[in-house]
N, C-alpha and C positions, 0 to 999 in steps of 0.2 A: 260415795256411791261406786259400786263395782263397775268396771269397764270391760269385764270379761263377756265374751260372746257365748251364751249358753246354748247347748246342743238343741234343747227344746225350742229356743227361739229361732234358730237357724232352720230347723225342720219345718216350723210354721211358715217362715219366710219363703222357703222353697216351694211349698204346696201353694201359697198365694200367688207366688210368681208363675207357677205352672198354669193355674186356674185363671188367673187374672179376674177373679170374682170371689168375694169374701165369703159368700153364702155357700157356694160349691166347695171352697176350700175348707170351711167349717165342717161340712158334711163328711169330707174325706178324713179329717183329723178327729171326728167324733167329739167336737167341742162346740160351745155356743158361739154364735157370731160375734157377740160383744166381747167374749173372752178372747177370741182370736184378734180382733181389732185392738185390744189392750196389749196383747203380746207383741204385735207388730209396732204399736207406739213405744213400747219399752225398748224394742230392738233399735228403732230410729233414734231414741234418746241415747242409747249406748254409742252408736257410730257418730251421732251428731249431725246426721243429714237425713232429709226425707228419702225414702225408698220407693214409694208409690205416689203416683199422682191419681187422686180420686175425683170423679165427677158423678153426677147422678146417672150417667149412662155407661161409663167404662172405667176400668181401672188399668193403669199402664205402669211400667217401670220407669223410674227416673234414671239418669246416667249412673248415679251411685248405686241404684238397685240392679242395674245390668252388671256393674262392676262386682258388687257383692255376690251375685248369683254364681258365677264361676267358682269363687272361693268357697262359698257355702256348700255347694255340691261336692267338692273335693274334700272338705272337712267331714262332711257327713259320710262320705264313702269310706274314708280312712277310719272314722269312729266305728262304723258298722263293721268294717274288716276286722278291726282289733277285737271287738266283742265277739264276732263269730269265732275268731281263732281261739280266744281264751275260753269260751264255752264249748269248744269242739263241735261247733254247728257248721253246717255247709253254707257257703255264700250263695246268694240268689241272683238269678239273671232272668229276665222277662224277654221272651223272643217272639216276634210275630211270625208264624209260619205259613200264613195265608189260608191254608186248608189242609185237612188230613191226607197223608200219603203223597204230597207234592214234594218237589225238590227240596224246599226249605226243611220239611220234616226229615228227609233223608240226612241232611246235614246236621240237623239237631240230634237225631238218633246216633250218628257216628260220634258227636261231641260228648254225649252222655256216656257212651262207652269208653271215653278216653280220660275223663276225670271224675273223681269221686267226691271231691271237696266243693263241688258246685251243685246246687239245686237249680235246675232249669225249669222255668215255667213257660209253657207254650200258650200262645194267645192266637186265636183264629180271627183276623180282622179282614179288611177289605183292601189289602195291598199297601205298597210303600206310599202312595198319594194319601191314603187315609192315615198313615202311621207318622208322617213328617211332624205334625203337631206334637205327637206324644214322644217322639225321639228328640225333638228340640226342646221339650218341656214346657210347651205352651198348653198342653191338655193332658193331664194324667201322666202315665209313665210307661215307656217301652224302651228297653235297652238296645235291642237289635232288631232289625226288620229286613224283610226281603221283597224285591219287586224291581221294577226298572228304575235305574238311577236318574232317569230324566223326568220323574214324577214332579208335578208342580211344587216349587218351594224347596225341594231337596237341595239344590245347589247353594242357596242363600241361607240355609238354616244352620250352618256351622257343623255339618254332618261330613263324615268319611265314608268311603264306599270301596268295593273291590268287585270285579266280575266273579261269578260263581259258576254259571253254566249257560251254554247255548243249547237249550233243550228242543228236540224235534216237536213240531206240531203235528198232530195225528187227527184222524177223521173217525168219529164214533158213529156206528151205523146200526140202526135197528135190524134184527133178524129178518131175512127175506127181502131186504132192500136190494135192488138191482146191483148197487155198487158192492155189496157184501161178498160177492162171489169173486171179486178182484183181489190181487195181491197188494195193489197199491192204487191211489187215487190221484190222478193229475189234477192240478189246481184249476185249469181251465174247464175241467168237467163239472166243477161245482156251480158254474154259471147256470141259473134257471133251476137249481135243485132245491131251493128253499132252505139252503145251508144256514144253520144257526151258529152264533159265536158267543151266546151270552147264557149258556147253561153249564153248570158245574162249579165245583168249589175253587177252581182256578181263576174265575171271572173276577176281574178288578177293573178299575178305571185304566190302569197301566195295560192290561191285556186288550181291553176295548179299544184303546187307541191303535195298538198294533194291528188288530184284525180289521179295523177300518182302513188303515193303509193297505193292508193286503187285498181286501175285498172290493175296495172302491173302484179300481179299474175295471172290474167285472161288471159294473153297473149296478151294484147293490145299493139300495136306498137306505142310508142310515136312519132315516125317520121311521122306517118300518120295524126297527129293532124293538124287541119286547124288553121288560124289565129283567134283570138278572135272575137266574134261577140257581139256588144253592141247596146243598143236601143231596145225599145219595138218592133218596126215595123220590124227591122232586125232579131230579135229573132224569131218572128212569122213566117216571110218568111223562115228562116232556118229550123224551126221545121217542117213545111208542105212541104217544098221542099224535105228534106231528109227522111221524113216519119220514123224517128228514135227517140229512147228515148233521152232526154237530162237531165243530172244531174244538179240540181239546189238546192236552199234553201227553207225552209218552208215559208220564207217571200217574196217568188216570186210573184209579182203582177200578176193578172189573165190574161191569154192569150186567146183570142177568138179561139174557136174550139179545145181546149186542156184540158186535165185532169192532175191533180197533184196527185201523189200516194206516199205513204211512201216507202223508201228503207229499207229493213229488212234482217234478217239473214246474217249479223249482222245489228242492227240499226247503221247508220253512223252519226257522228256529226262533225261539223265544229267549230273549236275553235276561236272565236272572242276575241280579246283583245283591250283595249283602251290604247293609247301610247301619252305621252305629254313630252315637255321639263321639265327637272329637275328644272329649274330656274323659271317656271311659277307659278305665285301666282295671281289668277284671280277668281273673283266670279262666272264666266261662268264655269271654270273648277270644282269648288265645286259643281255647279248645275249639271254638267254631272255625277259626282260621285254620288250625291244624286239620280239622275234618275236611274243609274245602279243599286244601291242598292234597290230601290223601285221595279223596274221591275224584278229584279232577285228574290226577296223575294216573290213578288205576282205571278210569272209565273214559278218559278223553272228553271230559265235559266241555272243554273250551276249544275243541277242534271241530269245527262245523264241516259238513260235506262240501265238495266242490261246488261252487255256484250257489250257495245256500242263500236264502232271502232272509234279511233282517229288516225290522222297521227302522226309520230314521228317527233320531240322529245316530243310533247304535251302528247302523250299517256303515256310515261315514267314519265313525270312530274306529270301528274295527279294521277298515281298509287302512287307515292312517297308521294305526298300531302295527300292522302287519308289515307294511311297507318300511316303517321305520325300524322294525326289528330284524327282518330277514329278506327284504326285498320282494322280487316277484316269485320266489320259490314257493311261497305259501299260497293257498287257495284264496280266491276272492270271493266277495259276497255280492248279493244282488240287492239293489236299493228298491224302494217303493216305486221310484220313477222308472227303472228299467225292468221291473217285474213283468209288465205285460209283454215285453218283447221275448223275455225268457220263457214264459209259460206257453207260448205259441209255437215253440220249436218242438 
């Protein structure tokens, strides 16, 4: 009997390992569940060890399955890379850009302009916290995602990350709102304004956590927050219906009948990071790194204004990094705990 590991077997194994559910894996592979079960059994016979523990309630990887998963992914990646090269096809990379027009989309557009041998596919999901499972292979597939590195599970999922941008937070205002005549909006003035932080394609759990840290000291009741609002049309409808300020990002696409103003005293920034699987070796990933380097250097993406506010723990990490790199000559950031004192000056 052959002891070779066939590519089809490994591909079936990886999909089952990602889904941890034979029925869903069979649907992804477009095969019958019974045929998939037989394929996994053949693979287990080849390696001589069980790869999954199956009960009526769940499917989990055995230690042997965990060990094989890393090898299988690398073998499949090399196999697919060779086929793409021999056939003259572009390699593929799936990137979660959160929403259209945001900072991750700018990075992706820059990367697409730098390489022709990669076919990038953009996905618009709900931030890094929602992409951790797909990045780590527990549910479907995403190769690269953007969000706050502090998303739940990111650190323990075997992922790598790098900072991308400290992006200014802005205030989106309906036409005719009293604030729209101002050049900038002090944070303290948002108290009692009915400010909304859950409308726009940038809204994720990562963002939600940051904005709760920011607005909590102003007396905002998180229980009053409405469900997230996504899509340009829904954002415009929500903005004009409530006639109240909306917190957004500097990359917010234009909204008809609305004005965008900086949030100041303190300037507030949102910490974007790029996250990818530790075993990912792909020209598309290298292009994304080059794109971040280029944009950051040209536009100062990682240079926040003096006294800028960041959420925790990024504020603490940023202060530590700066002190370690260049001492007190670099600007400091304001944490969630000290924000109240800063905004009152």
